[in-house]
CHARMM-style PDB file with segment names, atoms N, HN, CA, C and O in Angstrom:
ATOM      1  N   MET     1      36.714   5.994 -44.822  1.00  0.00      PROA
ATOM      2  CA  MET     1      37.312   6.258 -43.553  1.00  0.00      PROA
ATOM      3  C   MET     1      36.259   6.573 -42.496  1.00  0.00      PROA
ATOM      4  O   MET     1      36.287   6.011 -41.402  1.00  0.00      PROA
ATOM      5  N   ASN     2      35.347   7.458 -42.816  1.00  0.00      PROA
ATOM      6  HN  ASN     2      35.324   7.915 -43.705  1.00  0.00      PROA
ATOM      7  CA  ASN     2      34.312   7.828 -41.851  1.00  0.00      PROA
ATOM      8  C   ASN     2      33.135   6.880 -41.976  1.00  0.00      PROA
ATOM      9  O   ASN     2      32.438   6.852 -42.990  1.00  0.00      PROA
ATOM     10  N   LYS     3      32.933   6.120 -40.945  1.00  0.00      PROA
ATOM     11  HN  LYS     3      33.499   6.142 -40.121  1.00  0.00      PROA
ATOM     12  CA  LYS     3      31.812   5.189 -40.913  1.00  0.00      PROA
ATOM     13  C   LYS     3      30.568   5.948 -40.457  1.00  0.00      PROA
ATOM     14  O   LYS     3      30.651   6.702 -39.487  1.00  0.00      PROA
ATOM     15  N   PRO     4      29.428   5.782 -41.108  1.00  0.00      PROA
ATOM     16  CA  PRO     4      28.218   6.493 -40.692  1.00  0.00      PROA
ATOM     17  C   PRO     4      27.795   6.063 -39.282  1.00  0.00      PROA
ATOM     18  O   PRO     4      27.908   4.897 -38.904  1.00  0.00      PROA
ATOM     19  N   PHE     5      27.317   7.025 -38.539  1.00  0.00      PROA
ATOM     20  HN  PHE     5      27.226   7.972 -38.846  1.00  0.00      PROA
ATOM     21  CA  PHE     5      26.885   6.770 -37.172  1.00  0.00      PROA
ATOM     22  C   PHE     5      25.518   6.096 -37.191  1.00  0.00      PROA
ATOM     23  O   PHE     5      24.604   6.544 -37.885  1.00  0.00      PROA
ATOM     24  N   SER     6      25.387   5.029 -36.431  1.00  0.00      PROA
ATOM     25  HN  SER     6      26.129   4.665 -35.868  1.00  0.00      PROA
ATOM     26  CA  SER     6      24.078   4.381 -36.319  1.00  0.00      PROA
ATOM     27  C   SER     6      23.776   4.132 -34.849  1.00  0.00      PROA
ATOM     28  O   SER     6      24.668   3.824 -34.058  1.00  0.00      PROA
ATOM     29  N   TYR     7      22.507   4.268 -34.501  1.00  0.00      PROA
ATOM     30  HN  TYR     7      21.783   4.518 -35.144  1.00  0.00      PROA
ATOM     31  CA  TYR     7      22.082   4.116 -33.122  1.00  0.00      PROA
ATOM     32  C   TYR     7      20.702   3.478 -33.132  1.00  0.00      PROA
ATOM     33  O   TYR     7      19.835   3.847 -33.925  1.00  0.00      PROA
ATOM     34  N   SER     8      20.515   2.522 -32.247  1.00  0.00      PROA
ATOM     35  HN  SER     8      21.219   2.222 -31.604  1.00  0.00      PROA
ATOM     36  CA  SER     8      19.197   1.903 -32.145  1.00  0.00      PROA
ATOM     37  C   SER     8      18.848   1.683 -30.683  1.00  0.00      PROA
ATOM     38  O   SER     8      19.736   1.590 -29.836  1.00  0.00      PROA
ATOM     39  N   TYR     9      17.572   1.600 -30.387  1.00  0.00      PROA
ATOM     40  HN  TYR     9      16.851   1.675 -31.075  1.00  0.00      PROA
ATOM     41  CA  TYR     9      17.115   1.377 -29.026  1.00  0.00      PROA
ATOM     42  C   TYR     9      15.772   0.656 -29.062  1.00  0.00      PROA
ATOM     43  O   TYR     9      15.071   0.652 -30.074  1.00  0.00      PROA
ATOM     44  N   ASP    10      15.439   0.055 -27.940  1.00  0.00      PROA
ATOM     45  HN  ASP    10      16.007   0.059 -27.117  1.00  0.00      PROA
ATOM     46  CA  ASP    10      14.177  -0.659 -27.801  1.00  0.00      PROA
ATOM     47  C   ASP    10      13.326   0.015 -26.735  1.00  0.00      PROA
ATOM     48  O   ASP    10      13.830   0.427 -25.690  1.00  0.00      PROA
ATOM     49  N   ILE    11      12.047   0.121 -27.007  1.00  0.00      PROA
ATOM     50  HN  ILE    11      11.637  -0.213 -27.855  1.00  0.00      PROA
ATOM     51  CA  ILE    11      11.110   0.699 -26.059  1.00  0.00      PROA
ATOM     52  C   ILE    11      10.145  -0.390 -25.623  1.00  0.00      PROA
ATOM     53  O   ILE    11       9.559  -1.086 -26.452  1.00  0.00      PROA
ATOM     54  N   THR    12       9.984  -0.530 -24.302  1.00  0.00      PROA
ATOM     55  HN  THR    12      10.460   0.036 -23.628  1.00  0.00      PROA
ATOM     56  CA  THR    12       9.056  -1.512 -23.763  1.00  0.00      PROA
ATOM     57  C   THR    12       7.760  -0.807 -23.402  1.00  0.00      PROA
ATOM     58  O   THR    12       7.738   0.023 -22.493  1.00  0.00      PROA
ATOM     59  N   LEU    13       6.686  -1.126 -24.097  1.00  0.00      PROA
ATOM     60  HN  LEU    13       6.703  -1.800 -24.835  1.00  0.00      PROA
ATOM     61  CA  LEU    13       5.374  -0.565 -23.813  1.00  0.00      PROA
ATOM     62  C   LEU    13       4.457  -1.679 -23.329  1.00  0.00      PROA
ATOM     63  O   LEU    13       3.440  -1.990 -23.947  1.00  0.00      PROA
ATOM     64  N   ASP    14       4.842  -2.259 -22.224  1.00  0.00      PROA
ATOM     65  HN  ASP    14       5.669  -2.006 -21.721  1.00  0.00      PROA
ATOM     66  CA  ASP    14       4.095  -3.372 -21.663  1.00  0.00      PROA
ATOM     67  C   ASP    14       3.348  -2.879 -20.427  1.00  0.00      PROA
ATOM     68  O   ASP    14       3.964  -2.358 -19.497  1.00  0.00      PROA
ATOM     69  N   LYS    15       2.031  -3.041 -20.413  1.00  0.00      PROA
ATOM     70  HN  LYS    15       1.531  -3.465 -21.169  1.00  0.00      PROA
ATOM     71  CA  LYS    15       1.227  -2.538 -19.305  1.00  0.00      PROA
ATOM     72  C   LYS    15       1.637  -3.180 -17.981  1.00  0.00      PROA
ATOM     73  O   LYS    15       1.680  -2.493 -16.960  1.00  0.00      PROA
ATOM     74  N   ASN    16       1.936  -4.463 -17.972  1.00  0.00      PROA
ATOM     75  HN  ASN    16       1.902  -5.021 -18.801  1.00  0.00      PROA
ATOM     76  CA  ASN    16       2.350  -5.132 -16.745  1.00  0.00      PROA
ATOM     77  C   ASN    16       3.660  -4.554 -16.214  1.00  0.00      PROA
ATOM     78  O   ASN    16       3.815  -4.376 -15.006  1.00  0.00      PROA
ATOM     79  N   TYR    17       4.594  -4.263 -17.102  1.00  0.00      PROA
ATOM     80  HN  TYR    17       4.468  -4.407 -18.083  1.00  0.00      PROA
ATOM     81  CA  TYR    17       5.879  -3.693 -16.705  1.00  0.00      PROA
ATOM     82  C   TYR    17       5.683  -2.330 -16.041  1.00  0.00      PROA
ATOM     83  O   TYR    17       6.232  -2.064 -14.972  1.00  0.00      PROA
ATOM     84  N   PHE    18       4.896  -1.475 -16.688  1.00  0.00      PROA
ATOM     85  HN  PHE    18       4.451  -1.691 -17.557  1.00  0.00      PROA
ATOM     86  CA  PHE    18       4.708  -0.137 -16.151  1.00  0.00      PROA
ATOM     87  C   PHE    18       3.897  -0.141 -14.867  1.00  0.00      PROA
ATOM     88  O   PHE    18       4.190   0.645 -13.966  1.00  0.00      PROA
ATOM     89  N   SER    19       2.907  -0.981 -14.751  1.00  0.00      PROA
ATOM     90  HN  SER    19       2.669  -1.619 -15.483  1.00  0.00      PROA
ATOM     91  CA  SER    19       2.133  -1.022 -13.508  1.00  0.00      PROA
ATOM     92  C   SER    19       2.991  -1.560 -12.361  1.00  0.00      PROA
ATOM     93  O   SER    19       2.843  -1.123 -11.220  1.00  0.00      PROA
ATOM     94  N   GLU    20       3.879  -2.498 -12.653  1.00  0.00      PROA
ATOM     95  HN  GLU    20       4.000  -2.853 -13.580  1.00  0.00      PROA
ATOM     96  CA  GLU    20       4.762  -3.035 -11.615  1.00  0.00      PROA
ATOM     97  C   GLU    20       5.744  -1.970 -11.136  1.00  0.00      PROA
ATOM     98  O   GLU    20       5.946  -1.818  -9.931  1.00  0.00      PROA
ATOM     99  N   THR    21       6.351  -1.239 -12.053  1.00  0.00      PROA
ATOM    100  HN  THR    21       6.186  -1.362 -13.032  1.00  0.00      PROA
ATOM    101  CA  THR    21       7.317  -0.214 -11.654  1.00  0.00      PROA
ATOM    102  C   THR    21       6.610   0.957 -10.983  1.00  0.00      PROA
ATOM    103  O   THR    21       7.157   1.550 -10.053  1.00  0.00      PROA
ATOM    104  N   TYR    22       5.411   1.299 -11.433  1.00  0.00      PROA
ATOM    105  HN  TYR    22       4.968   0.817 -12.189  1.00  0.00      PROA
ATOM    106  CA  TYR    22       4.664   2.393 -10.807  1.00  0.00      PROA
ATOM    107  C   TYR    22       4.277   2.021  -9.379  1.00  0.00      PROA
ATOM    108  O   TYR    22       4.435   2.830  -8.465  1.00  0.00      PROA
ATOM    109  N   ASP    23       3.781   0.825  -9.181  1.00  0.00      PROA
ATOM    110  HN  ASP    23       3.653   0.167  -9.923  1.00  0.00      PROA
ATOM    111  CA  ASP    23       3.388   0.385  -7.846  1.00  0.00      PROA
ATOM    112  C   ASP    23       4.581   0.329  -6.901  1.00  0.00      PROA
ATOM    113  O   ASP    23       4.438   0.578  -5.704  1.00  0.00      PROA
ATOM    114  N   ALA    24       5.745   0.006  -7.427  1.00  0.00      PROA
ATOM    115  HN  ALA    24       5.861  -0.196  -8.399  1.00  0.00      PROA
ATOM    116  CA  ALA    24       6.939  -0.085  -6.589  1.00  0.00      PROA
ATOM    117  C   ALA    24       7.490   1.293  -6.244  1.00  0.00      PROA
ATOM    118  O   ALA    24       8.187   1.431  -5.238  1.00  0.00      PROA
ATOM    119  N   SER    25       7.203   2.314  -7.041  1.00  0.00      PROA
ATOM    120  HN  SER    25       6.638   2.202  -7.859  1.00  0.00      PROA
ATOM    121  CA  SER    25       7.809   3.622  -6.828  1.00  0.00      PROA
ATOM    122  C   SER    25       6.887   4.617  -6.131  1.00  0.00      PROA
ATOM    123  O   SER    25       7.353   5.655  -5.662  1.00  0.00      PROA
ATOM    124  N   VAL    26       5.604   4.329  -6.054  1.00  0.00      PROA
ATOM    125  HN  VAL    26       5.225   3.486  -6.435  1.00  0.00      PROA
ATOM    126  CA  VAL    26       4.662   5.280  -5.481  1.00  0.00      PROA
ATOM    127  C   VAL    26       4.368   4.924  -4.033  1.00  0.00      PROA
ATOM    128  O   VAL    26       4.109   3.769  -3.694  1.00  0.00      PROA
ATOM    129  N   ASN    27       4.414   5.955  -3.184  1.00  0.00      PROA
ATOM    130  HN  ASN    27       4.624   6.893  -3.460  1.00  0.00      PROA
ATOM    131  CA  ASN    27       4.040   5.783  -1.791  1.00  0.00      PROA
ATOM    132  C   ASN    27       2.793   6.633  -1.552  1.00  0.00      PROA
ATOM    133  O   ASN    27       2.917   7.811  -1.220  1.00  0.00      PROA
ATOM    134  N   PRO    28       1.603   6.071  -1.710  1.00  0.00      PROA
ATOM    135  CA  PRO    28       0.386   6.883  -1.636  1.00  0.00      PROA
ATOM    136  C   PRO    28      -0.015   7.270  -0.213  1.00  0.00      PROA
ATOM    137  O   PRO    28      -0.939   8.063  -0.034  1.00  0.00      PROA
ATOM    138  N   LYS    29       0.659   6.726   0.801  1.00  0.00      PROA
ATOM    139  HN  LYS    29       1.410   6.081   0.656  1.00  0.00      PROA
ATOM    140  CA  LYS    29       0.289   7.010   2.178  1.00  0.00      PROA
ATOM    141  C   LYS    29       0.988   8.271   2.669  1.00  0.00      PROA
ATOM    142  O   LYS    29       2.179   8.239   2.977  1.00  0.00      PROA
ATOM    143  N   LEU    30       0.260   9.374   2.745  1.00  0.00      PROA
ATOM    144  HN  LEU    30      -0.708   9.399   2.495  1.00  0.00      PROA
ATOM    145  CA  LEU    30       0.790  10.602   3.318  1.00  0.00      PROA
ATOM    146  C   LEU    30       0.170  10.767   4.692  1.00  0.00      PROA
ATOM    147  O   LEU    30      -1.050  10.717   4.850  1.00  0.00      PROA
ATOM    148  N   THR    31       1.011  10.961   5.665  1.00  0.00      PROA
ATOM    149  HN  THR    31       2.002  11.002   5.537  1.00  0.00      PROA
ATOM    150  CA  THR    31       0.533  11.107   7.031  1.00  0.00      PROA
ATOM    151  C   THR    31       0.848  12.510   7.542  1.00  0.00      PROA
ATOM    152  O   THR    31       1.581  13.268   6.907  1.00  0.00      PROA
ATOM    153  N   ALA    32       0.289  12.837   8.683  1.00  0.00      PROA
ATOM    154  HN  ALA    32      -0.307  12.221   9.199  1.00  0.00      PROA
ATOM    155  CA  ALA    32       0.553  14.138   9.296  1.00  0.00      PROA
ATOM    156  C   ALA    32       2.027  14.264   9.657  1.00  0.00      PROA
ATOM    157  O   ALA    32       2.581  15.363   9.640  1.00  0.00      PROA
ATOM    158  N   LYS    33       2.660  13.149   9.982  1.00  0.00      PROA
ATOM    159  HN  LYS    33       2.210  12.256   9.996  1.00  0.00      PROA
ATOM    160  CA  LYS    33       4.086  13.164  10.322  1.00  0.00      PROA
ATOM    161  C   LYS    33       4.924  13.681   9.149  1.00  0.00      PROA
ATOM    162  O   LYS    33       5.903  14.398   9.353  1.00  0.00      PROA
ATOM    163  N   ASP    34       4.538  13.314   7.915  1.00  0.00      PROA
ATOM    164  HN  ASP    34       3.743  12.731   7.749  1.00  0.00      PROA
ATOM    165  CA  ASP    34       5.265  13.789   6.736  1.00  0.00      PROA
ATOM    166  C   ASP    34       5.176  15.305   6.608  1.00  0.00      PROA
ATOM    167  O   ASP    34       6.171  15.961   6.298  1.00  0.00      PROA
ATOM    168  N   PHE    35       3.996  15.866   6.843  1.00  0.00      PROA
ATOM    169  HN  PHE    35       3.187  15.333   7.094  1.00  0.00      PROA
ATOM    170  CA  PHE    35       3.824  17.316   6.734  1.00  0.00      PROA
ATOM    171  C   PHE    35       4.543  18.044   7.867  1.00  0.00      PROA
ATOM    172  O   PHE    35       5.113  19.114   7.654  1.00  0.00      PROA
ATOM    173  N   ILE    36       4.518  17.474   9.061  1.00  0.00      PROA
ATOM    174  HN  ILE    36       4.055  16.604   9.234  1.00  0.00      PROA
ATOM    175  CA  ILE    36       5.222  18.091  10.189  1.00  0.00      PROA
ATOM    176  C   ILE    36       6.727  18.096   9.934  1.00  0.00      PROA
ATOM    177  O   ILE    36       7.401  19.093  10.193  1.00  0.00      PROA
ATOM    178  N   LYS    37       7.251  16.983   9.426  1.00  0.00      PROA
ATOM    179  HN  LYS    37       6.704  16.173   9.216  1.00  0.00      PROA
ATOM    180  CA  LYS    37       8.687  16.900   9.131  1.00  0.00      PROA
ATOM    181  C   LYS    37       9.080  17.926   8.070  1.00  0.00      PROA
ATOM    182  O   LYS    37      10.126  18.565   8.184  1.00  0.00      PROA
ATOM    183  N   THR    38       8.254  18.086   7.047  1.00  0.00      PROA
ATOM    184  HN  THR    38       7.404  17.568   6.954  1.00  0.00      PROA
ATOM    185  CA  THR    38       8.535  19.063   6.001  1.00  0.00      PROA
ATOM    186  C   THR    38       8.528  20.478   6.570  1.00  0.00      PROA
ATOM    187  O   THR    38       9.385  21.293   6.228  1.00  0.00      PROA
ATOM    188  N   GLY    39       7.571  20.767   7.430  1.00  0.00      PROA
ATOM    189  HN  GLY    39       6.874  20.105   7.708  1.00  0.00      PROA
ATOM    190  CA  GLY    39       7.499  22.089   8.043  1.00  0.00      PROA
ATOM    191  C   GLY    39       8.699  22.379   8.920  1.00  0.00      PROA
ATOM    192  O   GLY    39       9.228  23.490   8.913  1.00  0.00      PROA
ATOM    193  N   ILE    40       9.129  21.381   9.676  1.00  0.00      PROA
ATOM    194  HN  ILE    40       8.700  20.478   9.682  1.00  0.00      PROA
ATOM    195  CA  ILE    40      10.300  21.568  10.549  1.00  0.00      PROA
ATOM    196  C   ILE    40      11.546  21.837   9.723  1.00  0.00      PROA
ATOM    197  O   ILE    40      12.321  22.739  10.044  1.00  0.00      PROA
ATOM    198  N   PHE    41      11.747  21.059   8.656  1.00  0.00      PROA
ATOM    199  HN  PHE    41      11.118  20.327   8.396  1.00  0.00      PROA
ATOM    200  CA  PHE    41      12.911  21.296   7.798  1.00  0.00      PROA
ATOM    201  C   PHE    41      12.847  22.672   7.137  1.00  0.00      PROA
ATOM    202  O   PHE    41      13.875  23.334   6.993  1.00  0.00      PROA
ATOM    203  N   ALA    42      11.660  23.107   6.738  1.00  0.00      PROA
ATOM    204  HN  ALA    42      10.825  22.569   6.855  1.00  0.00      PROA
ATOM    205  CA  ALA    42      11.518  24.427   6.118  1.00  0.00      PROA
ATOM    206  C   ALA    42      11.839  25.526   7.127  1.00  0.00      PROA
ATOM    207  O   ALA    42      12.514  26.498   6.788  1.00  0.00      PROA
ATOM    208  N   LEU    43      11.364  25.381   8.362  1.00  0.00      PROA
ATOM    209  HN  LEU    43      10.816  24.591   8.638  1.00  0.00      PROA
ATOM    210  CA  LEU    43      11.658  26.381   9.383  1.00  0.00      PROA
ATOM    211  C   LEU    43      13.148  26.437   9.715  1.00  0.00      PROA
ATOM    212  O   LEU    43      13.712  27.519   9.875  1.00  0.00      PROA
ATOM    213  N   ILE    44      13.780  25.277   9.819  1.00  0.00      PROA
ATOM    214  HN  ILE    44      13.322  24.397   9.689  1.00  0.00      PROA
ATOM    215  CA  ILE    44      15.224  25.242  10.089  1.00  0.00      PROA
ATOM    216  C   ILE    44      15.995  25.893   8.943  1.00  0.00      PROA
ATOM    217  O   ILE    44      16.918  26.673   9.177  1.00  0.00      PROA
ATOM    218  N   GLY    45      15.623  25.581   7.726  1.00  0.00      PROA
ATOM    219  HN  GLY    45      14.873  24.948   7.536  1.00  0.00      PROA
ATOM    220  CA  GLY    45      16.290  26.184   6.575  1.00  0.00      PROA
ATOM    221  C   GLY    45      16.095  27.683   6.512  1.00  0.00      PROA
ATOM    222  O   GLY    45      17.022  28.427   6.191  1.00  0.00      PROA
ATOM    223  N   PHE    46      14.877  28.128   6.823  1.00  0.00      PROA
ATOM    224  HN  PHE    46      14.124  27.524   7.084  1.00  0.00      PROA
ATOM    225  CA  PHE    46      14.604  29.565   6.836  1.00  0.00      PROA
ATOM    226  C   PHE    46      15.403  30.259   7.936  1.00  0.00      PROA
ATOM    227  O   PHE    46      15.920  31.356   7.726  1.00  0.00      PROA
ATOM    228  N   ALA    47      15.507  29.634   9.096  1.00  0.00      PROA
ATOM    229  HN  ALA    47      15.087  28.743   9.266  1.00  0.00      PROA
ATOM    230  CA  ALA    47      16.284  30.204  10.200  1.00  0.00      PROA
ATOM    231  C   ALA    47      17.758  30.297   9.843  1.00  0.00      PROA
ATOM    232  O   ALA    47      18.412  31.296  10.144  1.00  0.00      PROA
ATOM    233  N   ILE    48      18.278  29.268   9.207  1.00  0.00      PROA
ATOM    234  HN  ILE    48      17.746  28.457   8.963  1.00  0.00      PROA
ATOM    235  CA  ILE    48      19.683  29.294   8.783  1.00  0.00      PROA
ATOM    236  C   ILE    48      19.902  30.398   7.761  1.00  0.00      PROA
ATOM    237  O   ILE    48      20.914  31.097   7.806  1.00  0.00      PROA
ATOM    238  N   LEU    49      18.965  30.558   6.848  1.00  0.00      PROA
ATOM    239  HN  LEU    49      18.142  29.990   6.811  1.00  0.00      PROA
ATOM    240  CA  LEU    49      19.084  31.588   5.828  1.00  0.00      PROA
ATOM    241  C   LEU    49      19.092  32.982   6.454  1.00  0.00      PROA
ATOM    242  O   LEU    49      19.867  33.843   6.038  1.00  0.00      PROA
ATOM    243  N   LEU    50      18.248  33.207   7.436  1.00  0.00      PROA
ATOM    244  HN  LEU    50      17.618  32.508   7.774  1.00  0.00      PROA
ATOM    245  CA  LEU    50      18.182  34.526   8.048  1.00  0.00      PROA
ATOM    246  C   LEU    50      19.337  34.795   9.016  1.00  0.00      PROA
ATOM    247  O   LEU    50      19.722  35.949   9.206  1.00  0.00      PROA
ATOM    248  N   SER    51      19.887  33.762   9.622  1.00  0.00      PROA
ATOM    249  HN  SER    51      19.575  32.825   9.468  1.00  0.00      PROA
ATOM    250  CA  SER    51      20.898  33.989  10.641  1.00  0.00      PROA
ATOM    251  C   SER    51      22.331  33.894  10.142  1.00  0.00      PROA
ATOM    252  O   SER    51      23.259  34.201  10.890  1.00  0.00      PROA
ATOM    253  N   SER    52      22.530  33.487   8.923  1.00  0.00      PROA
ATOM    254  HN  SER    52      21.776  33.238   8.315  1.00  0.00      PROA
ATOM    255  CA  SER    52      23.901  33.333   8.427  1.00  0.00      PROA
ATOM    256  C   SER    52      24.224  34.395   7.406  1.00  0.00      PROA
ATOM    257  O   SER    52      23.337  35.090   6.910  1.00  0.00      PROA
ATOM    258  N   SER    53      25.479  34.514   7.099  1.00  0.00      PROA
ATOM    259  HN  SER    53      26.199  33.950   7.502  1.00  0.00      PROA
ATOM    260  CA  SER    53      25.898  35.476   6.084  1.00  0.00      PROA
ATOM    261  C   SER    53      25.590  34.977   4.677  1.00  0.00      PROA
ATOM    262  O   SER    53      25.762  35.711   3.703  1.00  0.00      PROA
ATOM    263  N   MET    54      25.134  33.730   4.569  1.00  0.00      PROA
ATOM    264  HN  MET    54      24.995  33.134   5.360  1.00  0.00      PROA
ATOM    265  CA  MET    54      24.789  33.203   3.244  1.00  0.00      PROA
ATOM    266  C   MET    54      23.556  33.893   2.699  1.00  0.00      PROA
ATOM    267  O   MET    54      23.336  33.905   1.488  1.00  0.00      PROA
ATOM    268  N   GLY    55      22.747  34.467   3.576  1.00  0.00      PROA
ATOM    269  HN  GLY    55      22.925  34.457   4.560  1.00  0.00      PROA
ATOM    270  CA  GLY    55      21.535  35.113   3.138  1.00  0.00      PROA
ATOM    271  C   GLY    55      21.723  36.529   2.656  1.00  0.00      PROA
ATOM    272  O   GLY    55      20.767  37.144   2.185  1.00  0.00      PROA
ATOM    273  N   THR    56      22.931  37.072   2.759  1.00  0.00      PROA
ATOM    274  HN  THR    56      23.707  36.572   3.143  1.00  0.00      PROA
ATOM    275  CA  THR    56      23.182  38.441   2.332  1.00  0.00      PROA
ATOM    276  C   THR    56      23.733  38.452   0.922  1.00  0.00      PROA
ATOM    277  O   THR    56      24.412  37.523   0.485  1.00  0.00      PROA
ATOM    278  N   ILE    57      23.424  39.512   0.238  1.00  0.00      PROA
ATOM    279  HN  ILE    57      22.873  40.266   0.594  1.00  0.00      PROA
ATOM    280  CA  ILE    57      23.927  39.695  -1.133  1.00  0.00      PROA
ATOM    281  C   ILE    57      24.976  40.795  -1.088  1.00  0.00      PROA
ATOM    282  O   ILE    57      24.658  41.942  -0.777  1.00  0.00      PROA
ATOM    283  N   ASN    58      26.197  40.462  -1.389  1.00  0.00      PROA
ATOM    284  HN  ASN    58      26.455  39.530  -1.641  1.00  0.00      PROA
ATOM    285  CA  ASN    58      27.280  41.451  -1.402  1.00  0.00      PROA
ATOM    286  C   ASN    58      27.956  41.425  -2.732  1.00  0.00      PROA
ATOM    287  OT1 ASN    58      28.900  42.181  -2.959  1.00  0.00      PROA
TER     288      ASN     58
END
């Protein structure tokens, strides 16, 4: 009645495959605009945290 569980999978260890996916997913160009945008979002988030009731622990 109980059939044994079996599971199999394939792993691709191809250097061309990994270099292609790595090159497609990496954005090595960091500019000052990226850091400024991050700082602005952090300041806005910090301001929201300090000015709203979400920042209080009750």
